[in-house]
Structure formats: structure tokens, C-alpha cells
C-alpha positions, 0 to 999 in steps of 0.5 A: 749593824751600821752606825747612825749617821749625823752631820754633827755630833756634840759631846757635853750638855753644858751651856757651851754645847747647849748654845752650839747645839741650839744654834745648829738645830735652827739652822737645820743641820742634822745632829746628836748632843750627847750628855752624860747626866740626866739633864742639860746646863752642866753647873747651870741648874735650878731647884724650885723648892718649898718656895725658893728659887735654888741655883745650884751654880751660877746665880746672875748674869751682866749680859755683856755680849750680843750674842747672849742678848741674841740668845735670850731675845730668842727664847723670850716666848718661853723665859722671862728676863727679871732684873737684880733690885737696886740694893745689889749695887751694893756690896760688901767684903769680909775684913777684921771680923766684920763687913765694910761696904765697898765704896763707890765714890771718893768721899767713901774711899776716903772715910772706908776703914776697909784700907789703911792710909797707905792703901787709900793713897795707893788706890788713888794714885794708882787711878791718876798715874802708874806704871804700864804693863812690863814686857813679861806675862805677869799675874793678876796680883803683879799687875794689881800691886804694880798699879795700887799696892798690896793693901789694895791687892790683898783686900779687895783685888783678892776678893773680887777675882775669887768671887769670879774664878775661884782662884788665886791672884798670885797665879792667875794671868791676866793677859788670859782672864781679862784681855780687854783689861791687860789691853788696857794696862799695856796703853795707859799709865793714867786709868782716869785719864784713859777712861775720859779719852774714850768718853769724850773722844771719838765715839764708836759705834757700839751695840746698844744693850738691852738688858742692863745690870744684873739679870737672871730668869724668872724661874732661875737660870736653869729655865733658860737651859732647860728651854734650849734643851727642849728646843732640841727634841730627839736631838738630845740625848741624856744619860748617855755616856761617851765610851770612845771616839774613833776617826774613820776616812769621812769624819768619826765614829762616837760609841756611847752607851745609855742609862740602860746600858744600850751600846750605840755608834754614831757617825758624823763629818764634824765632832765637837767636844764640849765636854770638861778639859779632863774628860775632853782629854780622855777622849781625844788622847787616842786620836791627837798626839799631846792633846791630852798632856796639855788638857790634863795641865789646866788646873781647875778650882772645886766649889761647894756651894750652899743654898740655906733658907731661913725664917725672917725673923731669925736673921737679924741682919738687914742683908740689904745688898749683894753679899760679901766676899772674902780676900785671901789674907783673912785665912781665919774665916773659912768662906769664900763668899756669901750672897744674900739671894732674896735681896737680889731677886726677891722672889727667890724666898718666900715672903717670911724667909731669907737665902743665903748662898754660901761658897766654900772651896776654891782655890784656898780650901781645895778639899772642901768638895770632900767634907760631910754635909754635915760639917759644911753646914756646920762651918757655914752656920758657925760663920754666919751667926754672929756675922749676920745674927743668925739664931735660928736653925736653917728650914732649908738646906741644898748642898752642891758639890762640883769638883774640878768645875771652874778652869784656872787660867794661870800664866802661859794659858794663852800659849798652852791653848793657842798650842793645843788648837793648832794640835786639834786642827791637824784632825779635820772636823774636829773641834773644841768648844768649853770654858777651858779656852776663851773664858769661863763666864756665862757671856763667854761660853755662849759667845765662843759657842755661837761663833763656832756654830757660825762657822759649822753652819757655813762648812755643813752649807759647803759640803752640801752644796758640794754634794748637790754640784757633784751629783752625790745627792 
């Protein structure tokens, strides 16, 4: 039997592969998106249960990139954007057994018990005058200590980075994780002076943001990925696991098996690997010598997300704010962070309930995904009862485990990816697309996928024009 023929095959229906496929589909490109699970979105999924909005992975997003804004505008008829409550501006850090509000002005900074006197001095002087970047690649911790001192690095920076990468600032590279911040670190001795220069210097034309602050989707972020998936129609193949890929004279052949055990082969000119790094390694190692070694060397953090619902009367703490993060030197506290979901988005819980999102794992506790449900719930409740004055049992428990979910951009990551892309470029029509490349956030994934879509649409259009010109069609 001859294989099915498509112009493009995308392997992996997470946010990267889904965004790419959506753009290609809109442009009329003949494609297939192959996803092993029963739905799209990867970690970006939502469940509505008993009046609660349960985000399985990402909880909210700050729309920083025009590509993301354009995506939201394009599906505005199907999904509505909701803005976070003003209370979400208030953030906390767990310190010495209690929650301390993150200072947002000089007076609060001077009076906060979160930092030592030396830490406060280091933060203030670091903002005014501190050393620029060195020639060698530095970790986030090395830069934070050089700029602000160890107290700020341990207490504030480690907590914030845990909330983004679930990683270890002693290993994560500033250049790889936050390129714009690394650029500032190379240029500025005075961070305040740099900020003032940008604010009052010559104005560059900037894209005016439509969505400001933290936002989500009415019905959860999963409503966005579901809408993108629905738009693909028959181009979307779920419950379909790719078993092998082969290079042929004019492209690639992709073998996959569907949920009923049936095997199918699709032939394509362009093959996009939007699967996680380990799966991409498995599939392209036979094709691209050395690529698997690089992909397998990219470490990832595992994470457990617990959504815990409570009766409002059983939670004594007002929980007015975003929630709290935990510094890496608070080793006796077993949680990585906690979000007060209904304080950020009130519609995420019924009026008589509270919804608490607990994060366990990351680089500090890599074995968390292997623990039992009872153990994870018990650990969470033991940690929250005194801290948030929780007296009752949860009325709802939802647990999501994500093994090797968040790539860790350690030192050398940028060079590693450059080498990987060079190897893949030797195979015409093979492309990489995923969160291990250019950023782990939703903004990063949408931006990178949109850029790749533009290149693929142009390539397909050129090929079509050449075929018409040669009389092949």
C-alpha cells in the first residue's frame, strides 16, 4: 500500500507543535499533526470539575510577544482573555517559617525582615553600581551574587527562578535562560542608570501591548489549545504514536500506530520534530549522527502539580495575593511553591471555596513524581495547615505528574543547541521545534513556532511555484 502523502508532518501536539500546525493549516499547507496522547496542548491542559477550573500545567501568562498576541486575536471568537485580579500583584516568599511580602518600593525594602541588613545594602548598591558581566559564561547565581550579594541570591533570586524553570540557579546559565537580561548585564554598571537611560533616551518604536499584566483564558489555558486543535480538523491525529522515521529521496516517511493498533505511513517533504527532547532523540538518532548525544545531554526537571480545593470556612489565611515561592536554602520545607488560584482568577473556584495549587519537585526534589498520591497530599497538607491556617480536609484533589517536563538551560546550552541545529541542517526538510531550544515559556514556544511556520510556508510556496513553472503540476 502506498503511503499517505503530505507536504508537512509535525510530530508532537504540545503548544509548540500545535501553534506551528495552526499557522500552516491557516495558510492552506497540506499537513498532519501526529500526537501520541488523546489530546493536544501537552502540559497546557485544563479540566473543569465541580465548579473549579483546574489548570494541569501553566496557570497564567504575561503576553510579551506580538506572536502570542496575534494568536489570541485570531481565536477571539472562540476564547475570551481574562485579566488577573489586582491582588495578584502581591507576592510572597517563604522565609524562616513564615510568609514575607516581596518589597515593591524602597520603604518596603528597608523595612522587610526577608533580607539581612547586609542583604538590603547589597540589593540597593547593586542596583546603583555593580560589576558588569565577565568574559566567561556565568550561572544565574554567579551573576546575582556579583550584582547583589549572596543573601539576595539565596532568598529572592533562587525562589523566582524556581517558579520559572523549577531549576537550580547554581547550574542554570543566565545567557541561555534570559538573553535580554544577559545583554543588560554586559552593558550596564548601574542598573538604575541603565533603566533611566532607556526611559528618557531616544524612543524606539515599540509594539503597543493589547494585553497587559497576567492573563488567562476564560475556561483555562486549555481552552486555547483545544480551540487550536479543533481548527485543524482531520489534519490532527491523536492517540497516534510515531514508531520510526526514514529519509527518502524527496523527503521522509513517518510510521505511526493509532490507538487501535493500526500502522500507517505518511510521506512528507518537511518533517518537524515538536516532541520533547528525549522522544526527538529516539526518532532522529538513526538519521542524524551525533544529534541524539546532544539531545540526551539536556537535563530536565520533573514536577508534580496538586490542585487542592477547600471550603472557604476551612482556610483561615486571607490568601490575598499571587501565592509564595520557596528559596533553595529553605531545605526543611518540602514544597517548591504555592499559588492562591482563586485570588488570582476568582472564577477558578466556587464562591464558597478556595483553590490552592501546590508544586513539589524540580531540581530540589527530583524524585517527587515517583511518590504516591497519599504521600504527596499528606506532605502538602502538613506544610499548609499551620502556614495558611487550613483546618479541614480537601473537598477536591487533583494530581498531575510531569516527568522530565522542563528543560534545564545549564552552562553551555546555547552552544549545544547551535551544534544540534548545524547537524540537523545537513538533512534537508528536517526541522526542530520545542521548549528545549529557545525558551521554556508559552511566549517563547509560540514565538519560535510562529517563526518556523513563516519559513515553512515560504518554502512550500516556493516549491509549488517551481513545480508549476516546470510543468510538474
